[in-house]
N, C-alpha and C positions, 0 to 999 in steps of 0.2 A: 510369276511365283512369289514375288515380293509383296504384292498388295495385301494378301490375307494375313501377313505376319503380325501386324498390330492387334488384329482381332484375336488371333491365336494366342498371343501373349496374354491378353486380357483374360481369355478363357482359362488359361493355365493358372493365372493368379487367383481367379475366383474359385477354381477347383481346389487350389491349395488352401484357401480360407475355409471353404466348406469342409475339406478333409479334416482340418484341425478342430472344427467344432462338431464333427460327427455327422454333418449333413452337407449336401451340395446346395449352395445358394444359387438360385436362378434369377437373373436380372433380365427383365424385358420391358418394353415400352408399349403402352396401350395406344390405340389410334387417337385418343384424346390428349396424349402427351404425358400421361401419368406414369410414374415409375412403379413397377411391380417387383417386390422382393418377397419371395415366399408367399405368405398370406397377407402382406401389407401392400396397400395401394396408396402411393404418395402423390397427391394432386395439388400440392401447395403452390400458390402463386401462379396459377395457369389462366387467370382471367375467366374462370368458369362462372356462368350464370345459373347453372343447374347441376345436379349430380349426374356424372356420366353414367350411362346405362350399359356400356360395353365392356365392363371390367369382369374379371373372373368371378364366377358364382360362389367360389369358396373363400372369398375375401373375408378376413376376420377383423382387419384394422383398416379404416378408411380415413385418410388425412386430407381435408378440404380447406385448410387454413388459407387466409389471405387471398380470397377470391371475391366475387361480386354476387353471390347467391342471396336473393331476397326472400324467396318463399321455398319451403320444403313441402312439396306436394305429397298427396297420399301414395303416389306410385314411385316416389323418388328412390326408395330403398327396396323396392319389391324384388329385385334380382339378388339381393344380398341377405339371405336368410341366416347365414352363419356369422353375421357381423357381431363382434364383441366390443370394439372400440371405435368411436366416431368423433372426429374433431372438426368443428366448423368455426374456429376462432377467426376474428378479423374479417368477417363478411359484412353484408348489409341485411342480415336476416331480421325480418319483421314478423314473420308468421310461420309457425310449424303446424300444419293441418293435423287434426285429431287422429287420422288413420295412418299416418306415415310410419309408425313403428309397429304396426300389427304383424308385419312379416319379420320383425327383428326382435323377437321376445327375449333373446339371449344377450342383449346389449348390456355390458357391464359398466363401461365408462363413456361419458358424454361430455364434451367440452363445447360450450356455446358462448365463450367469453368474447367481449368486445363486439357486440351486435346491437340491434335495436328492438329487443324483445319486449320492451315496455309498451309497444304499440298494440300488440294483440296478445297480451300475456294470458288471458283466460283461455283462448283456444290452444295456446302453447301448453298450458297446464293440462288440458284434456289429452293432448298428445303424450305428455310425459307420464301420465297416469297409466298408460298402457305398457309400462316397462317394469315388470315385476322383479327383474334381476338386477336393476341398476344399482351400482355400488358407489360410483364417483360421478359427481355433477359439478360443472364449473359454469356459473352464471355471472362471473365478474364483468364489470363494465357494460351493463345493459340499462342503466338509468332506472333501476328498480327501486320502489319504495318498500317499506316493511309489509304493507298490505299486499303488494304484488308478489313478494317473496312467499308470503304465507299461502297464497293461492297456488303458486307454482309447485311448492313442495308438499302440499297437503296430503297427497296420496302416495308419497314416496317413502314408505316405511322401511324399505330395504337399504336406503342410503347409508353409507359408512363415511363418506367424505363429501363435504359441501363447501363451495366457495361462492360467496356473494360479495366479494371485495369490490371496491371502486364503484359502488352504486350510490344511491341517495337515501339510504336508510337513516332514520333519525331517532327512533325510539323502538325498543324491543320489550314485548311482554310475553306472558305464558302462552299466548295463542299462536305465535309465529311458527315455532318448531314443535308443535304438540305431538305430531305423529312420528317424529324421527327417532324412534326408540333404539335403533341400531347405530346411530351416528357416533363415530369415533373422532372425527376431525372436522372443525368448523372454522372457516376463515371469514372474518368480518372487517378486515382492515380497510382503511381509506374510505370510510363512509362519513356520516355526520352524526354519529350516535352520541347522545348526551344523557340518555337515561335507559337503564335496564331494570325491568321489574319482573323478577322470577322467570326470565326467559329460558334459563337453562336447567331449571329444577327437574324437568321430566327427562332430560337427556342422561340417563343413568350410566351409559357406557362411554360418554364423552371423555376423551383423554387429552386432546390438543385443541386449545382455544386461542385464536388470534384476534384481538380487538385493537391492534395498534393503529395509530394515526386516526383517532376519533376525537371526541370532545367530552370524554367522561370526566366529571369533576371529583369523583371519589369512588372507592370500592369499600362498602361496609357489609358486615356479616357475610363474608365470603365463606361459602359452605359446600363447595363442590369437592367432596372428599375423594371422588374417583379421578379427578383431573390430574394429569401428569405434567403438562406444559401449559403455562398461561403467559401470554404476551399482551400486556396492556401498555406498552411503551408509546411514547409520542402522543399522549393525551394531556389533560390539564389536571391530573389527579393530585390532590393535596393530602388525602388520607387513604391508608389501606389498613382495614381492620378485618381480621379473620374472625370467624365465629368462635365464641368462648366455649370450647368443647374439648374433651379429652379423646375424641374420635381420631383414629389414624388417618391422616390425609396422604394420598399417594403423590402429592405434588413434588416434582423433582426440579423443574426449571420455572423461575418466576422472573419476568422481565418488566421492571417498572422504570426503566431508564427514560430520560427525556420527558419528565413530568414536572410537577411543582410540589413534590413531597416536602412537607415541613418537618416531619418526624420519621424516625426509623419505623418501617412498617410493623404492625402488630401481626405476627405470623402465627400459623397454627401451632398449637402446643406440641402436637405429635405429627411429624411429617418426614418425608424422605428427601427433603430439599438438598440438592447438591450444587445448584447454580442460582445465585441471587444477584441480579443486575439492577443497580440503583444509580447508574451514571447520569449526570446532568440533571440534578434536582436542586432544591433549596434546603436540603436537609442539614440538621445539626443535632447536637445533644444538649439537653437543658438541665441536667442534674446540677450543674453549676455554671454560672456565667463568668465571663472574663473579669468582672469586677469583684469576684469572690462570692457572690450571692448563691446560696444553695437552694435548688428547687426539687430536692429529693422527695419531699412530701406533697408536692403540687400535683393536683389531678385535673383532668379535663372531663367534662360531662357531655355526652352526645345525646341529643334528643332525636329519636327515630320515630317517625310518624308513618304508620301503615294503615291507610283507610281510617277507621274510627279508633284504632288502637294506638297508644303512645308508649314508647319504651325509652327509658333513660339508662344509658350505659356509662359507668364511671371508669375511666382509664387513667392509671398513673403514667406519667411521661416516660418512666424507665422500667417499672416493675414488669410490665408485660413482656419486655424483651427477655427478662430473666426467666420467664416461664416458658419461653419457646425453646424447643429442642433443635439445636443447630449442629448436632454432633456429626451429621453426615455431610455438612457443607464443604465443598471443595473450592468453589470460586465465589469470591465476594468482590464486587466492583462498586466502590463508593466514590469514584472519581468525579470531579467537577461538581462538588457540593460546597457547603459552608462549614464543614467539620473542623473545629479548632482543637479538639481533644477527643480521646476515646475513653469512655467510662471504665473504671476499674473492673477487671474481670470480663470485659467485653469479648476479647479474643479467646479467653479461657473456655468459652462455650463451643469452640470450633476446633476440636483436636484433629480433624481430618483436612483442615484447610491447606490447599496447595498453591492457590493463586490469590493474592491480596492486592487490590488496586486502590490506593488512597491518593493518587495524584490530583493536582489542581484543587487543593483544599486550603485550609488556613492553619494547618498543624504547626505548632512551634516546638514541640518536643515529641519524641516517640521512644517507647521502651522496646528494645530489641528482644528482651528476655522477660517473659511472664510465666516461666515454668516450661512445661513440656508442650503446651498447646501449639507452638509454632514449629514443632519438630518435623512436621511433614511439609512445611512451606518450601516451594521451589521457586516462586516468583514473588517479589515484593517491590511495588512501585510507589515511592514516596516523592516523586518529582513534582516540581512546581508548587511547593508549599512555602512555609516561612521557618523551616527548621533551623534552629541555632545549635541544637545538640541532640545526640542520640544517647539514650540511657542504656546501660548494660552492666551486668554484674561482673566486676573484674575477677578474672580467674575462673569464671564458670566454664564448664566443659562441654556444654551443649547449646551453644549459640547458633541457631539456624543450621543444623548439621546437613540438611538436604537442600539448602538454598542454591539456586543456579543463576538466577538473574536478580540483580540488586540495582534499582534505579533511584539515585538520589539527586539527580540533576536539578538545577535552578532552585537552590535553597540558599541558606546563609551559613552553611557549615564551614568551619575552619579546621576541624579535626574530627576524627572518628575514634571511638573507644579503643584503647590499646588491645591488640590481638583480636580485633573483631572478626578477622578472616581466618583466625588460627584453627577454628573448629568447623568452618564451612568446607567440608571435604569435597563438595561437588560444585563449588562456585566457578562459573565460566565467564559471566558478563557483569561488569561493574560500570555504572555511568555516574561520574562525579562532576560532570561538566557544569560550568557556571556556578561554582561555589568558590570561596576564597581559600582553597587548600593548596598545600605544597607537598611535594613528595620527599620522603626520607631516603637517603640522608640529606640534610640541609647544609650547604656550605656556610661557614662562619662569615658574618658580615661585620666589617670594621665599624666600631662605634656602638655596636649592640651588645648588651650584657649577656643575653642568651639567645639561642636560635629560636625562631618562631616555631609553633607547633606544626606537625606534618603528619601525613598519612603514610603508613608503612605497608607496602604490598609485597615486599621482598619475601621470597620463599613460598608464595601462593602458587603451587605447581599447577593447579587446575585452571587458573585464570587465562583465558584466551582472548577476551574482548575488553578493552579499557578505553573509556572516553574521559579526557581531561580538558575538553575544549572550554576556552574562556574562563580558566581558573586563576589567571594572573600569576602563573608560575614564574619563578625568578631563578635564572642561572642554573639550569639543571646540570648536575655533575655527579661524580661518583658512580655508583651502580644502583640506581633506584629500581631497576627491574630485575635485579639478580635473583635467580631461582624461580623465575616465572617462564611460561611458555607462550607469551603473547603472540597472537596472530593478527589481531586488529588493534591499532593504536591511533587515537585521535588526539592531537595536540594543537588543534586549530585555535586561533584567536588568543594566543599567548605571546604578547609582543616582546617580552623580556626573557623568555625561557631558553632560547636557543642561541648558539653561536656557530661559527663555521665548522667547528670540530664536533663530529657526531659520535665521539668515543663513548659517551654515556649510553648509547644505544647498542653498543657492541654485544651486550648480553642477549640481544634479540636477533642477532644476525642470521641465525639458522632457522628461526621460526616465523619471523615477521612477514606477513603476506600483504597486509593493507596498512598504509601509513598516510596520515593526513597532517601536513604541515602548513595548511592554509592560513594566511594572514598571521605569520609569525615573524615578520620583519626580516626575512632572509634577504641578503644582498648578494652581490657578485662574488663574495668570498668563496673560495674553492671548498666545496663540500664533497666528501668522498662517500658515495653510495655503493662502491664496488663490492663491499663485503656482504651486502644484503641480497644474496642470490635467490632468496625465496619470494622476494617482493613481486606481486602481480598488479597491485594498484597503488599509485602514488599521487597525492594531491599537493602541488606546490603553488597553487593559485593565490592571488592576493598578496604577493611579495614584491621585492624590488630586484629580481634577478635581471641583470643586464647581459649575462653570458650563460649560455646553455651548459649546465654541469657535464663535463666530459665523461664522468664516471657513469652517467645514465646510459651511455651508448652500449655498454656491455651487458646491461640487464635485459631480461626477457619479460618486460612488463606487458600486461594485457590492457591496462588503462593508465593514462597519464593526463594530468590536468595542469596546464601551464597558463591558464587565463590570468589576466590582470597583473602582468609583470612589466618589465622594461626591455624585453628581448627585441633586438633589431632583426634577428634572423636565427634560424636553426642551422646546424651543420649541413653543408651541401650534400654530404653522403649519408644523411640520417636514414634514408630508406634502405641502404645497404647494410647498416649496422644490425647487430642482433636485436636491438630495440625496435628498429623499423620493421623487422621481419616478424616480430611477435605481437606487436600492438594490434589490438582490435578496436580501441576507442581512444581518441585523443582530443582534448579541448585546447584551443589555441587563441581564442579571440582576446581583445582588449590588450594588445601589445603593439608597440610602435614599429612594426616591421618596415623595412626598406623596400620600396616597390621595385628597386633595381637589383635586388638579391633574392629573388623568389624561386630560384631553382629547386630548393628544398621543398617548397610548397607544391610545385608541379610533380616532383617525384613521389611525394606522399599521396597525392591524389591518384596516382597510378598503382598504389599498393592494393593488392586484392584482399578483400575482407576487412579493410580498415574503415571505420566509421568516424566521421568528424561531425559531431552533433551541432556544433556552433559554426560550421563552415560558412553559412550565409552571413554571419555577423563579422567575419574576418575583414580587416582593413589594413592598408599599408599607407606609408607617408611618402610623398614626392613633392618637393619644393613647397612645403607648408600646406600641401593639399592632402586630404584624406580620401583614398580611393579604395574600390573593391578589387582585390587581386583576380577576381573571376572575370572582370571586364575592364582591363586597362586600356585607355585611349591609345590609338596608333602613334600619335606624336610622343607620348610618354615612353612607349616601347622603343621607338627609334632613339630617343635621347638616352634611354637606359643602355641600349646597345653601344652607343658611342662611349658612354661613361665606363662601361665594363670591358671595352676593347683593350688589346695589348698596347701599352703606351709606346713601346719601342717601334712597333709597326706604325702606330699613329704618327710619331715624329718623322719616320722615314717617308711616309706618304706626304706629309706636309713639306718636307725638305726637298723632295724629288723635283717638283716644278722649278724651284729656285735654282737648283744645280743644273738642270737642263738649260734654263735660260742663260745662265752664266757661260756654260759650255758653248752654246750657239753663238753668243756674243763674241767670245774669245776666238772662235773659228772664223767668224766674219772679219774681224779685225786682222787676224793673221793672214787671211787670204788677200785682203785689200792691200796690205803693206808688204806683201811677200817680196815683190821685185825690188822695191826700194831698199828693203832690209838686206837683200842679197848683194846689191851693188855696193852698199855702204860697208858691208863686211869685207868684200873683196878689195875695195880701195884702201881700207885701213890695215887689213891683215895680209894683203897679197904680197909675196916675195918671189923673185925669179928663181927657178930651180935649175941648177946645172945638170947637164946630161953627160 
């Protein structure tokens, strides 16, 4: 009676799933090893060399991916007249015979990616032409040229989605996609395309076009007004010029990242653009140069040759941007370029902007306030520039009111404008790492006339994440975090910031959850963490701790990093402490542990659910040797046992043979001289006794 229980349990689970979805799901296995779920037959990875013919006749979806099928014969799909979706990716398919789909006229989606269709593409094209209802076709990874693609899709006027990615297409003209009048989505990524000549002009319904990872040198006279998404990233584009027209473009997303753009793209004058991605180019602005030269009136002439006609287009380096309507733009990513300034009024054209990424450029100054345009901004990334100052109107009441994330890391800042966070009512994350800033209040330094400038974050109630890593902070004291609710604080790589007293952190005792004190010159001076009951992650790596801080034992940390310190051991009962019971992750390597005091290590390894990511890198020291605690040699183990044994017992064991030897010797001497001694005593001490 116990044998059917697993099957019964599985049936009950499946019935429960089916009940929740409004239908009972039936799972069966066909004789060929395929899994049948309702109207789907999954034959993936079964080493099939042909289409199985013993599946259910009402199958609507057939998955034959990752098999060894080479030919799709005319009778292959004869039994499946209700087939709607067929997938044959990652086979060895070389030929699809012309009559194979005659019994599957309702096929909507066909995936033939990663096969060898280039070998018999003309016969395969004849087979595809018999699919009047085909909506989606995937021909990626079949070594197809543009001529082969043209033949394959010539009669597929019903197609709405086509992928010919990862082929060997080099040039596209108007003849390739001529009949695809219903096409909505086209994927051409990862080919070798270097020229496009009016290839998309007839695709009046095309909305999403992906030409990423090709070799396009430029895009000029862009005129696809109906297109919503265009991805031309990872090409070699130096220019992007939209058609000079007042027509409304439907373009919403334009990805020009990872190219060689020299100038800001000349965008459509009227569009619905909300995401503009320009990351990793060579772009800058040239209205003025660093030496003060103005190029405001400089123009560039483009000579466009189309057959026998020649057209000269004159473009000002800056005026065209002014004519582009960017009022709907939400995301602008100009990171990893060569921008050293933003032209006046540049951001004023973007009143809806919420995310601005200008990191990894050459900016030396940045104006935080240019009127109301930045009122909607929630994320501003200015990291990895050369900023020496931020400009802001003192006393202004609307400095970035909706800003939530402000990244200023890796610049040359020493101070921020006074009250810069006073009106950021939603600020949660600030990264000031690797700037030469100090926190207010700054303690007075003997011999200095005035205290150095500092950044004041006191009273910023919404601030929860703050990074001050590598800022050269000096002698933190007072109450620099008063009035904040910080949960994450990074003070790493500040060698002179800390002391054994953590009193200046007491304002965060109730809220702080993640604290990084990595590489802050902490020594064995007693540090009291007992007040930080909310801490769940603590990083103490890269310091000089020679004693495990006893106050950590009562905390319920989830993660603790003790790497690269001077610890000879952890407390023997660390696994029984609240800390040992709560830990889920601990880093311990790069410490001079004593091989003979590894009881704590053995107990930690037995803790359920505790992960030690660097456990393989753990070492310990024994007699100037460095060993792995996971495989200590037997002689070392014996020596350690002797070294850690009870000394009193050891001395007793060592003295016992000597005592026994002396006792035996004394007994032998006593017994040998017993008669002589008795006679001598009697002769000297004997006296007659009267009766």
